[in-house]
C-alpha positions as CSV (number, residue, x, y, z in Angstrom):
1,X,0.0,0.0,0.0
2,X,1.2,3.7,-0.9
3,X,2.0,6.2,1.7
4,X,-0.9,8.1,0.6
5,X,-3.4,5.6,0.7
6,X,-2.6,4.3,4.2
7,X,-2.6,8.2,4.9
8,X,-6.1,8.4,3.5
9,X,-6.9,5.1,4.9
10,X,-5.7,6.4,8.7
11,X,-8.1,9.6,8.4
12,X,-11.1,7.5,7.8
13,X,-10.6,5.1,10.3
14,X,-9.7,7.8,12.8
15,X,-13.4,9.9,11.3
16,X,-14.6,6.7,12.2
17,X,-14.0,6.2,15.9
18,X,-14.4,9.9,16.4
19,X,-18.1,9.7,15.3
20,X,-18.5,6.3,17.4
21,X,-17.2,8.5,20.0
22,X,-20.0,11.1,19.8
23,X,-22.2,8.8,19.3
24,X,-21.7,6.9,22.2
25,X,-21.2,9.9,24.2
26,X,-24.7,11.9,23.3
27,X,-26.2,8.5,23.9
28,X,-24.9,8.0,27.3
29,X,-26.0,11.7,27.6
30,X,-29.7,11.1,26.7
31,X,-30.2,7.7,29.0
32,X,-28.6,10.1,32.2
33,X,-30.8,12.8,31.0
34,X,-34.0,10.1,31.5
35,X,-32.6,8.6,34.5
36,X,-33.4,11.7,36.4
37,X,-36.8,13.1,34.0
38,X,-39.3,10.6,33.1
39,X,-40.0,10.4,29.8
40,X,-43.6,10.8,29.0
41,X,-45.2,9.8,25.9
42,X,-48.7,10.8,25.1
43,X,-50.2,8.4,22.9
44,X,-49.9,4.2,23.1
45,X,-52.3,2.3,21.3
46,X,-51.2,-1.6,22.9
47,X,-54.9,-1.9,24.8
48,X,-56.3,-1.6,20.8
49,X,-53.6,-4.6,19.8
50,X,-54.7,-6.3,23.2
51,X,-58.6,-6.2,21.7
52,X,-57.9,-7.5,18.0
53,X,-55.3,-9.8,18.6
54,X,-56.8,-11.4,22.2
55,X,-60.3,-10.2,22.3
56,X,-59.1,-8.6,25.6
57,X,-58.0,-12.0,27.0
58,X,-54.5,-10.4,28.6
59,X,-54.8,-14.1,30.8
60,X,-53.4,-15.2,27.6
61,X,-50.9,-12.7,27.0
62,X,-47.3,-12.9,28.6
63,X,-46.2,-8.9,27.9
64,X,-42.5,-10.1,28.9
65,X,-42.6,-12.2,25.4
66,X,-44.9,-10.7,23.6
67,X,-43.7,-10.2,20.0
68,X,-46.4,-8.9,17.6
69,X,-46.7,-5.5,18.9
70,X,-44.4,-2.5,19.3
71,X,-44.8,-2.9,23.1
72,X,-43.7,-5.0,25.6
73,X,-42.1,-4.8,28.7
74,X,-38.6,-5.1,27.5
75,X,-38.7,-3.2,25.5
76,X,-40.3,-0.3,28.0
77,X,-37.6,-0.9,30.2
78,X,-35.4,-0.6,27.2
79,X,-37.0,2.7,26.0
80,X,-36.9,4.5,29.6
81,X,-40.3,4.6,29.5
82,X,-41.2,6.9,32.5
83,X,-45.1,7.4,32.0
84,X,-47.5,6.3,29.0
85,X,-51.3,7.7,28.3
86,X,-52.6,4.2,27.1
87,X,-55.2,5.2,24.7
88,X,-58.7,4.0,25.0
89,X,-59.7,3.6,21.3
90,X,-62.9,2.1,19.8
91,X,-63.5,2.9,16.0
92,X,-65.9,5.2,14.9
93,X,-68.4,2.7,13.4
94,X,-69.0,2.1,17.1
95,X,-70.5,5.4,17.3
96,X,-74.7,5.2,17.8
97,X,-74.0,1.7,18.7
98,X,-71.7,0.5,21.8
99,X,-69.1,2.9,21.8
100,X,-69.1,3.6,25.5
101,X,-69.8,0.1,26.0
102,X,-66.4,-0.5,24.4
103,X,-64.7,1.9,25.8
104,X,-65.0,0.9,28.8
105,X,-63.7,-2.6,28.2
106,X,-60.6,-0.7,27.0
107,X,-60.7,1.2,30.1
108,X,-60.9,-1.9,32.0
109,X,-57.9,-3.5,30.1
110,X,-55.4,-1.0,31.2
111,X,-56.6,-1.3,34.9
112,X,-55.9,-5.0,34.6
113,X,-53.1,-5.0,32.9
114,X,-51.3,-2.6,35.9
115,X,-52.9,-5.1,38.3
116,X,-51.4,-8.1,36.6
117,X,-47.5,-6.7,36.5
118,X,-47.2,-4.4,39.2
119,X,-43.6,-4.7,39.5
120,X,-43.3,-2.8,35.8
121,X,-46.9,-0.1,35.6
122,X,-48.5,1.9,38.5
123,X,-51.7,3.3,37.6
124,X,-51.3,7.3,37.8
125,X,-54.2,9.4,38.4
126,X,-52.8,13.1,39.0
127,X,-49.0,14.7,37.9
128,X,-47.1,13.6,41.0
129,X,-48.3,10.0,40.7
130,X,-45.9,10.2,38.0
131,X,-43.3,11.4,39.8
132,X,-44.1,8.3,42.9
133,X,-44.1,5.9,40.1
134,X,-41.0,7.5,38.2
135,X,-39.0,6.8,41.8
136,X,-40.3,3.3,42.5
137,X,-39.0,2.2,38.9
138,X,-42.4,1.3,37.3
139,X,-43.6,3.1,34.2
140,X,-46.9,5.6,35.4
141,X,-50.0,4.1,33.6
142,X,-52.4,6.9,32.6
143,X,-55.5,6.3,30.1
144,X,-56.9,8.7,27.4
145,X,-59.6,8.4,25.8
146,X,-59.5,8.6,21.7
147,X,-62.3,10.2,20.6
148,X,-65.8,11.8,21.0
149,X,-68.0,9.4,20.4
150,X,-66.7,7.1,23.1
151,X,-69.1,9.7,25.2
152,X,-72.1,9.2,23.2
153,X,-72.6,13.0,23.7
154,X,-73.3,12.1,27.7
155,X,-71.2,15.1,30.3
156,X,-72.3,12.4,32.7
157,X,-70.3,9.6,30.6
158,X,-67.7,12.4,30.8
159,X,-67.4,12.4,34.8
160,X,-68.0,8.7,35.4
161,X,-64.8,8.1,32.9
162,X,-63.0,10.6,34.3
163,X,-63.5,8.4,37.9
164,X,-62.2,5.6,36.3
165,X,-58.8,7.7,35.9
166,X,-59.6,8.8,32.1
167,X,-57.2,12.0,32.3
168,X,-57.7,13.3,28.3
169,X,-60.3,13.4,25.7
170,X,-59.2,13.4,22.1
171,X,-62.5,15.2,21.3
172,X,-62.9,13.8,17.9
173,X,-61.0,10.9,16.4
174,X,-61.7,10.7,12.1
175,X,-65.0,11.0,12.4
176,X,-67.7,14.0,13.1
177,X,-69.2,13.7,16.5
178,X,-72.7,15.6,17.3
179,X,-70.7,18.7,18.4
180,X,-67.1,19.0,16.6
181,X,-65.2,18.5,13.5
182,X,-62.7,16.1,13.0
183,X,-59.5,16.8,10.9
184,X,-61.0,15.5,7.8
185,X,-63.1,18.2,7.1
186,X,-60.1,20.0,6.7
187,X,-59.0,17.7,3.6
188,X,-62.9,18.1,2.3
189,X,-63.5,14.7,2.3
190,X,-66.3,15.6,4.6
191,X,-68.6,18.1,5.2
192,X,-68.5,20.1,8.6
193,X,-71.2,19.8,10.6
194,X,-71.0,22.8,13.3
195,X,-68.5,24.8,12.0
196,X,-66.0,24.1,14.6
197,X,-68.1,23.3,18.1
198,X,-71.5,23.3,18.8
199,X,-72.9,24.9,21.8
200,X,-72.6,21.4,23.4
201,X,-69.2,21.5,22.6
202,X,-68.4,24.7,24.0
203,X,-70.6,23.1,27.0
204,X,-68.0,20.3,27.5
205,X,-64.6,21.6,26.8
206,X,-66.1,24.2,30.5
207,X,-67.1,21.1,31.9
208,X,-63.8,19.4,31.1
209,X,-61.6,22.4,32.4
210,X,-63.8,22.2,35.8
211,X,-63.0,18.1,36.0
212,X,-59.5,18.7,36.1
213,X,-59.1,16.5,32.5
214,X,-56.6,17.4,29.3
215,X,-58.6,18.5,26.0
216,X,-57.0,16.8,23.2
217,X,-56.4,18.6,19.9
218,X,-55.2,15.7,17.9
219,X,-57.5,14.4,15.5
220,X,-59.9,17.8,15.1
221,X,-59.9,20.7,12.3
222,X,-58.1,23.8,12.6
223,X,-61.3,25.8,13.7
224,X,-61.7,23.5,16.5
225,X,-58.0,24.3,17.7
226,X,-58.9,27.9,17.6
227,X,-61.8,27.9,19.3
228,X,-60.9,25.3,22.2
229,X,-57.7,27.4,22.7
230,X,-59.9,30.6,23.4
231,X,-62.3,28.5,25.8
232,X,-60.5,26.8,27.9
233,X,-59.3,28.3,31.3
234,X,-56.0,25.8,31.2
235,X,-53.5,24.3,29.2
236,X,-54.4,22.3,26.3
237,X,-52.7,19.1,24.3
238,X,-52.2,17.7,21.1
239,X,-51.5,13.8,22.3
240,X,-50.0,12.4,18.9
241,X,-49.5,15.3,16.7
242,X,-46.4,16.9,14.3
243,X,-45.6,20.1,12.8
244,X,-47.9,20.7,9.7
245,X,-45.1,22.8,8.4
246,X,-42.8,20.2,8.0
247,X,-45.5,17.6,7.2
248,X,-48.4,19.4,5.5
249,X,-50.6,16.8,6.6
250,X,-54.1,18.1,8.2
251,X,-53.7,15.8,11.4
252,X,-50.3,18.2,12.7
253,X,-50.3,21.3,13.9
254,X,-50.2,24.8,11.9
255,X,-47.4,27.3,13.1
256,X,-50.1,29.8,14.0
257,X,-51.7,26.9,16.1
258,X,-48.4,26.4,17.9
259,X,-48.2,30.0,19.0
260,X,-51.6,29.8,21.0
261,X,-50.5,26.7,22.2
262,X,-47.5,28.4,23.7
263,X,-49.4,31.3,24.9
264,X,-52.2,28.6,26.2
265,X,-49.0,26.9,28.1
266,X,-49.9,24.1,26.6
267,X,-47.7,20.7,24.6
268,X,-47.6,19.0,21.1
269,X,-46.5,15.9,21.8
270,X,-44.8,14.5,18.5
271,X,-46.3,11.8,16.4
272,X,-43.8,8.8,15.0
273,X,-46.6,8.1,12.2
274,X,-44.5,8.3,8.3
275,X,-47.5,9.6,7.0
276,X,-47.3,12.4,9.5
277,X,-43.7,13.0,9.9
278,X,-42.6,13.3,6.1
279,X,-45.9,12.9,4.4
280,X,-44.7,9.9,3.0
281,X,-44.3,6.2,3.7
282,X,-40.9,6.2,4.8
283,X,-39.4,8.3,7.0
284,X,-36.2,8.0,9.4
285,X,-35.5,9.0,13.4
286,X,-33.7,12.2,11.3
287,X,-37.1,13.6,10.5
288,X,-38.9,12.7,13.5
289,X,-35.9,15.4,15.0
290,X,-36.6,17.9,12.0
291,X,-40.3,18.3,13.9
292,X,-38.7,18.9,16.9
293,X,-36.3,21.3,16.0
294,X,-39.2,23.3,13.9
295,X,-41.3,23.1,17.1
296,X,-38.6,24.4,19.3
297,X,-38.1,27.0,16.6
298,X,-41.3,28.4,16.2
299,X,-42.9,28.2,20.1
300,X,-40.4,27.4,22.2
301,X,-39.1,23.7,23.8
302,X,-41.7,24.3,26.4
303,X,-44.2,23.2,24.0
304,X,-43.1,19.9,23.5
305,X,-43.4,16.5,23.9
306,X,-43.3,12.7,23.1
307,X,-46.6,11.5,21.1
308,X,-45.1,7.9,19.7
309,X,-48.0,6.2,18.4
310,X,-47.1,3.2,18.5
311,X,-49.3,0.1,18.3
312,X,-51.4,2.3,16.8
313,X,-50.2,3.4,13.0
314,X,-48.7,0.7,10.4
315,X,-45.4,2.1,9.6
316,X,-42.9,3.8,11.8
317,X,-39.5,5.2,10.9
318,X,-36.1,3.6,10.5
319,X,-34.3,3.9,14.0
320,X,-37.6,4.1,15.6
321,X,-39.1,0.5,15.0
322,X,-40.4,0.3,18.7
323,X,-40.6,1.6,22.3
324,X,-37.3,0.7,23.0
325,X,-35.6,3.1,20.5
326,X,-36.7,6.3,21.9
327,X,-32.9,7.3,23.6
328,X,-31.5,7.1,20.2
329,X,-34.2,10.3,19.1
330,X,-33.2,11.9,22.2
331,X,-29.4,11.6,21.8
332,X,-30.2,12.7,18.0
333,X,-31.5,16.2,19.8
334,X,-28.3,16.3,21.6
335,X,-26.2,16.1,18.7
336,X,-28.8,18.7,17.2
337,X,-27.0,21.1,19.8
338,X,-30.9,20.8,22.7
339,X,-29.4,21.9,25.5
340,X,-29.9,19.0,28.9
341,X,-32.6,21.4,30.3
342,X,-34.6,21.5,26.5
343,X,-34.5,17.7,26.6
344,X,-35.6,17.5,30.6
345,X,-38.7,20.0,29.4
346,X,-39.8,18.0,26.4
347,X,-39.0,14.4,28.0
348,X,-41.9,15.0,30.5
349,X,-41.1,18.5,32.4
350,X,-43.9,20.1,30.1
351,X,-46.2,17.2,30.3
352,X,-45.8,17.4,34.2
353,X,-46.2,21.3,34.3
354,X,-49.4,21.1,31.8
355,X,-51.3,18.2,34.2
356,X,-50.6,20.5,37.3
357,X,-51.8,23.7,35.8
358,X,-55.5,21.5,34.8
359,X,-55.4,20.2,38.1
360,X,-54.8,23.6,39.7
361,X,-57.6,25.5,37.9
362,X,-59.9,21.8,38.5
363,X,-58.9,23.1,42.7
364,X,-60.0,26.6,42.1
365,X,-63.5,25.9,40.8
366,X,-63.7,23.4,43.1
367,X,-67.4,24.8,44.4
368,X,-68.6,24.5,41.2
369,X,-71.4,22.7,40.1
370,X,-71.1,19.9,37.6
371,X,-73.2,21.0,34.4
372,X,-76.0,18.7,34.3
373,X,-77.6,20.8,31.0
374,X,-78.3,17.6,28.4
375,X,-77.3,17.6,24.3
376,X,-80.9,18.6,22.9
377,X,-82.4,15.5,21.5
378,X,-82.8,16.6,18.0
379,X,-78.9,17.0,17.6
380,X,-78.6,13.2,18.5
381,X,-81.7,11.6,17.8
382,X,-81.2,8.0,15.8
383,X,-82.9,4.9,15.7
384,X,-80.7,3.4,18.7
385,X,-81.7,6.0,20.8
386,X,-84.3,7.0,23.2
387,X,-85.6,10.4,24.5
388,X,-86.6,9.3,28.5
389,X,-86.4,12.3,30.3
390,X,-86.8,14.9,27.2
391,X,-90.7,16.3,27.8
392,X,-90.6,17.6,24.5
393,X,-89.5,14.2,22.6
394,X,-91.6,11.6,22.9
395,X,-90.5,8.3,23.5
396,X,-92.3,7.9,19.9
397,X,-89.7,9.6,18.0
398,X,-87.2,7.4,19.0
399,X,-89.0,4.1,17.6
400,X,-86.7,2.5,15.6
401,X,-86.7,2.0,11.9
402,X,-87.2,-1.2,11.6
403,X,-89.8,-1.5,14.0
404,X,-92.0,0.5,11.9
405,X,-91.3,-1.2,9.0
406,X,-92.1,-4.6,10.7
407,X,-95.2,-2.8,11.7
408,X,-96.5,-1.8,8.1
409,X,-95.7,-4.7,6.7
410,X,-97.7,-6.2,9.0
411,X,-100.9,-4.1,8.1
412,X,-99.9,-4.9,4.9
413,X,-100.3,-8.5,5.2
414,X,-103.3,-8.6,6.8
415,X,-104.7,-6.5,4.7
416,X,-103.7,-9.1,1.5
417,X,-105.5,-12.0,3.6
418,X,-108.6,-10.0,4.2
419,X,-109.0,-9.3,-0.1
420,X,-107.6,-12.9,-0.2
421,X,-110.7,-13.8,2.3
């Protein structure tokens, strides 16, 4: 080998070793920060995988060895997951049918998971519960209900779910409710039904503030985002959305809304779904970091969090294949010049602050009575709903169309046989 070639090879090896050293230092630093501040993720759909794969029979599941999901106990440990909002999600086609029952079953399965693995999970109701779980080396487990259709337009159901441990409600999923428009309206594929929120939708926002429940604006229209940011007296969240300026998908958050979230002292928890990261089927860990950088540049590090959407999406970025990989993303932020304090804010300090402020507002209005004014019956009337309690809507209004059809057929048949006789 010629001297010049030997020199070039030596330089290449030196540069390679330097790169490895820098990468190792960033990861070591990331792991240290994650040992000091809990990583709080805003959205994980493992409970839906329990339903899809096992019909919620988790007695048949071993989370230590489960290999068909993005999430299991070894991956949680490797990913240093300090706290998780588990999604109590049921599809939009349950609306007006059995959405409430199915959502209650998803809430139940989260509680049962925590009880089955008490050495790994600790159910959490408050910001302090999150910190207590972290200090006991367990993953704090909270619940978010993903979609207002799960309430069946009932403030009583909202309150019951809060009592069962639900700490955020995503106002819509990918369907309009009788009181709020979903994000698909902004694509033009669905019509607006309420120009954002209906009067009952605004009523619900006030009741969520009173309860101390986080308002989640992932999945809603920009009009709803702005209306809620104007109405809410407490900080709001986007549990799993990214930056629209980086990827112009209607599930993401525009810059003007990011700035309003900062004014409201809320949080945007970045989604890892490829389609929301790059607006294509492929993405990388670096692409996700671009969203973190943009949100920080636009509205500051104090509104950023993690909202991976693991086990609820079909495509995840290269380098973020499952929950075990999140420390690599933290290391990438450090390599990009994020300070230790900025990283700790994004890891969990921001969410802890938001939850504490929501709890503080709840406590400040503790003497306020629950809102017991129901949604107007004509806004929810359908064949599967009775009208008990509505004085101006007799039960006849709630007769199922099939019942009416059966009655008409009976009359027709009687007339036919009478005629034949």
